[in-house]
C-alpha positions as CSV (number, residue, x, y, z in Angstrom):
1,M,0.0,0.0,0.0
2,D,1.4,3.4,-1.0
3,R,-1.1,6.1,0.2
4,I,1.2,9.0,-0.9
5,R,1.5,7.7,-4.5
6,D,-2.2,7.0,-4.6
7,A,-3.1,10.5,-3.4
8,F,-1.0,12.1,-6.2
9,Q,-2.6,9.8,-8.7
10,A,-6.0,10.8,-7.6
11,S,-5.3,14.6,-7.6
12,H,-2.4,16.8,-8.8
13,K,-3.5,19.7,-6.7
14,L,-2.9,18.3,-3.2
15,L,-3.5,20.4,-0.1
16,V,-1.1,19.3,2.7
17,P,-1.7,21.1,6.0
18,F,0.7,20.9,9.0
19,V,-0.2,20.8,12.7
20,V,1.8,20.3,15.8
21,A,1.1,17.1,17.8
22,G,-0.3,17.8,21.2
23,D,-1.2,21.4,20.4
24,P,-3.0,22.7,22.5
25,D,-3.4,19.3,24.1
26,Y,-3.6,15.7,23.0
27,A,-7.4,15.4,22.7
28,R,-7.9,18.7,20.8
29,S,-4.9,18.1,18.5
30,L,-6.6,14.8,17.5
31,H,-9.9,16.6,16.8
32,I,-8.0,19.3,14.8
33,A,-6.2,16.8,12.7
34,T,-9.3,14.8,11.8
35,A,-11.3,17.9,11.1
36,I,-8.7,19.1,8.6
37,L,-8.7,15.8,6.8
38,D,-12.5,15.6,6.9
39,A,-12.8,19.1,5.5
40,G,-10.9,18.2,2.3
41,A,-7.2,18.1,2.9
42,D,-5.4,15.4,0.9
43,M,-2.6,14.6,3.3
44,L,-1.4,15.8,6.7
45,E,2.0,16.6,8.1
46,I,2.2,16.1,11.9
47,G,4.9,18.0,13.5
48,F,6.6,16.3,16.5
49,P,7.3,19.2,19.0
50,Y,11.0,19.8,19.8
51,S,12.6,22.4,22.1
52,D,15.1,23.6,19.5
53,P,13.3,23.7,16.2
54,L,15.8,25.3,13.8
55,A,13.6,25.4,10.8
56,D,10.5,26.8,12.5
57,G,9.5,30.4,12.9
58,P,7.9,31.9,16.1
59,V,4.3,30.7,15.4
60,I,5.2,27.0,15.2
61,Q,7.8,27.4,18.0
62,A,4.9,28.8,20.2
63,A,2.8,25.8,19.3
64,A,5.6,23.4,20.2
65,V,6.0,25.1,23.5
66,R,2.2,24.7,24.2
67,S,2.5,21.1,23.4
68,L,5.6,20.4,25.4
69,K,4.1,22.2,28.4
70,Q,1.3,19.6,28.2
71,G,4.0,16.9,28.6
72,T,3.9,15.7,25.0
73,R,6.6,13.1,24.3
74,L,7.6,11.3,21.1
75,V,5.5,8.3,22.1
76,D,2.5,10.6,22.3
77,C,3.2,11.8,18.8
78,L,3.3,8.3,17.5
79,R,0.0,7.6,19.3
80,L,-1.5,10.6,17.6
81,V,-0.5,9.2,14.2
82,R,-2.2,5.9,15.2
83,D,-5.4,7.6,16.4
84,V,-5.6,9.8,13.2
85,R,-5.0,6.7,11.1
86,A,-8.0,5.0,12.8
87,R,-10.2,7.9,11.6
88,S,-8.7,8.5,8.1
89,S,-7.2,6.6,5.2
90,K,-5.3,9.7,3.9
91,P,-1.5,9.9,4.0
92,L,0.2,11.0,7.2
93,V,3.7,12.4,7.3
94,A,5.8,12.9,10.4
95,F,7.9,16.1,10.6
96,T,10.6,15.6,13.2
97,Y,14.0,16.9,14.0
98,V,16.9,14.5,14.0
99,N,18.0,14.6,17.6
100,P,14.8,13.1,19.1
101,L,14.7,10.6,16.3
102,I,18.2,9.4,17.0
103,Q,17.8,9.4,20.7
104,Y,14.7,7.3,20.3
105,G,16.5,5.0,17.9
106,A,16.0,5.2,14.1
107,E,15.0,1.6,13.7
108,R,12.6,1.8,16.6
109,F,11.2,5.1,15.5
110,F,10.4,3.9,11.9
111,S,9.1,0.6,13.1
112,E,6.6,2.2,15.4
113,L,5.7,5.0,12.9
114,A,4.9,2.3,10.3
115,A,2.9,0.3,12.8
116,A,1.0,3.4,13.7
117,G,0.0,3.9,10.1
118,G,2.5,6.7,9.1
119,D,3.5,7.0,5.5
120,G,6.4,9.4,5.3
121,V,8.9,11.4,7.2
122,I,10.5,14.9,6.9
123,V,13.7,15.6,8.8
124,P,14.6,19.2,8.0
125,D,17.9,19.3,9.8
126,V,19.5,16.3,8.2
127,P,21.8,17.3,5.3
128,L,22.1,14.9,2.3
129,E,25.6,13.8,3.4
130,E,24.3,12.6,6.8
131,A,20.9,11.3,5.7
132,G,21.9,7.8,4.7
133,E,21.2,6.0,8.0
134,V,17.9,7.7,8.6
135,A,16.7,7.2,5.0
136,S,17.7,3.6,5.0
137,A,15.9,2.9,8.2
138,A,12.8,4.6,6.9
139,E,12.8,2.6,3.7
140,A,13.3,-0.6,5.6
141,H,10.0,0.0,7.3
142,G,8.1,1.3,4.3
143,I,8.3,5.0,5.3
144,Q,8.9,7.5,2.5
145,F,11.9,9.7,3.2
146,I,10.9,13.2,1.9
147,P,13.8,15.7,1.5
148,L,13.8,19.4,1.2
149,V,15.3,21.4,-1.6
150,A,15.7,25.2,-1.6
151,P,16.2,27.9,-4.2
152,T,19.8,28.1,-3.2
153,S,20.5,24.4,-3.6
154,G,22.0,24.5,-7.1
155,E,21.3,22.0,-9.9
156,E,23.9,19.3,-8.9
157,R,22.7,19.3,-5.3
158,V,19.1,19.2,-6.3
159,R,19.8,16.2,-8.6
160,A,21.6,14.4,-5.7
161,I,18.8,15.1,-3.2
162,V,15.9,14.0,-5.4
163,Q,17.7,10.8,-6.3
164,A,17.4,9.9,-2.6
165,A,13.8,11.1,-2.3
166,R,10.7,8.9,-1.8
167,G,7.1,10.0,-1.9
168,F,7.5,13.5,-3.1
169,V,10.0,16.4,-3.0
170,Y,9.5,19.3,-0.6
171,C,10.4,22.5,-2.4
172,V,11.1,25.4,0.0
173,S,9.5,28.5,-1.4
174,S,11.5,31.0,0.6
175,L,14.8,31.2,2.6
176,G,14.8,31.3,6.4
177,V,12.5,29.6,8.9
178,T,8.8,28.7,8.4
179,G,6.3,31.6,8.7
180,E,3.7,33.4,6.7
181,R,4.7,35.5,3.7
182,Q,2.7,38.0,1.7
183,Q,3.9,36.8,-1.7
184,V,5.0,33.7,-3.3
185,S,8.7,33.8,-4.4
186,R,9.2,33.9,-8.1
187,Q,12.2,31.5,-7.7
188,V,10.0,28.7,-6.5
189,R,8.5,27.9,-10.0
190,E,12.1,27.6,-11.3
191,L,12.9,25.3,-8.4
192,V,9.9,23.1,-9.2
193,D,11.0,22.9,-12.9
194,L,14.5,22.0,-11.8
195,V,13.2,19.2,-9.5
196,R,11.1,17.8,-12.4
197,K,14.1,17.8,-14.6
198,H,15.7,15.2,-12.4
199,T,12.8,13.1,-11.0
200,D,9.3,12.0,-11.8
201,L,8.3,12.3,-8.2
202,P,5.7,15.0,-7.4
203,A,6.9,18.4,-6.2
204,C,5.2,20.1,-3.3
205,V,5.8,23.7,-2.2
206,G,5.9,24.9,1.4
207,F,7.3,27.5,3.7
208,G,5.5,30.9,3.7
209,V,2.2,29.7,2.1
210,S,-0.6,31.4,4.0
211,Q,-3.5,32.5,1.8
212,P,-5.9,31.0,-0.6
213,E,-4.4,33.2,-3.3
214,H,-1.0,31.5,-2.6
215,V,-2.5,28.1,-2.9
216,R,-4.2,29.0,-6.2
217,E,-1.0,30.4,-7.6
218,I,1.2,27.5,-6.6
219,S,-1.3,24.9,-7.7
220,E,-0.8,26.2,-11.3
221,F,2.7,24.7,-11.4
222,A,3.3,22.4,-8.4
223,D,1.7,19.1,-7.5
224,G,0.9,20.0,-3.9
225,V,0.9,22.9,-1.5
226,I,2.0,22.6,2.1
227,V,0.5,25.1,4.6
228,G,1.9,25.2,8.1
229,S,2.2,28.5,10.1
230,A,-1.2,29.8,8.8
231,Y,-2.9,26.8,10.3
232,V,-1.0,27.0,13.6
233,R,-1.6,30.7,13.9
234,R,-5.4,30.1,13.5
235,I,-5.2,27.5,16.3
236,G,-3.4,30.0,18.6
237,D,-5.7,32.9,17.7
238,A,-8.8,30.8,18.4
239,L,-7.4,29.7,21.8
240,R,-6.7,33.3,22.8
241,E,-10.1,34.5,21.7
242,G,-12.0,31.6,23.4
243,R,-13.1,30.1,20.1
244,D,-13.1,26.5,19.0
245,P,-9.9,25.9,17.0
246,V,-11.6,23.0,15.2
247,D,-14.0,25.3,13.6
248,A,-11.2,27.7,12.6
249,V,-9.1,25.0,10.8
250,R,-12.2,23.4,9.2
251,S,-13.2,26.6,7.6
252,F,-9.6,27.5,6.5
253,T,-9.2,24.0,4.9
254,E,-12.4,24.4,2.9
255,Q,-11.1,27.8,1.6
256,L,-7.7,26.5,0.7
257,K,-9.0,23.4,-1.0
258,Q,-11.4,25.4,-3.1
259,A,-8.5,27.6,-4.2
260,A,-6.5,24.6,-5.3
261,R,-9.5,23.4,-7.4
262,E,-9.7,26.8,-9.1
263,S,-6.2,26.5,-10.6
264,T,-5.9,25.3,-14.2
265,H,-2.8,23.2,-13.6
266,P,-3.4,20.1,-15.8
267,R,-1.0,17.7,-14.2
């Protein structure tokens, strides 16, 4: 079974939201995740909270702090994957930093992620030269290792990275940490074209995507759009204002999915 491949075969305008496991607590993060998938998202990234998230901006860092204050551990993140899987057949991708993964043990981590129903993994702080052990352990357990490429990567490095990729390639739309941007970088279309030059795997764009207009624009040339900080900010805003974050993410998902459908991208 390859749920990631099947999702791209079914639609070439995938919406891939990101949430932090355990934010604001375990029960509500489960409700949030399932509401997003039920509202039309095609795949879900589940961020495993970490105290030193180098790739994350302040919004996602704050969500990680909220989760860690609730006592969320890596085993709880794996349990969340299992509980979401029990409610949805759509692909689930773990987003984790390398330190907690190595401390837990790569073989154990991927064995348990596979048993929980996970489909892929993104490890943003593992460079290509050091990714071999992690990627091999993932593949041994049927977990797709999804690498990141950036506008500054250069063609030779992009070629090397995508040769090690499984599932899809994560194209970073802007430099720096995650966070909402007002405009989509013009370089990202060139990056997607470069990725396609060296692999037949789907190319998804993330980092800085925050509005339906961004999703509509990116869906014209990419196979999927990843939206993280905009979701996490809506969860935080709803909590501060005493509103239900489930309602906030459900409505946002419906808006973004409609925007993806409105693109004319033929792939």
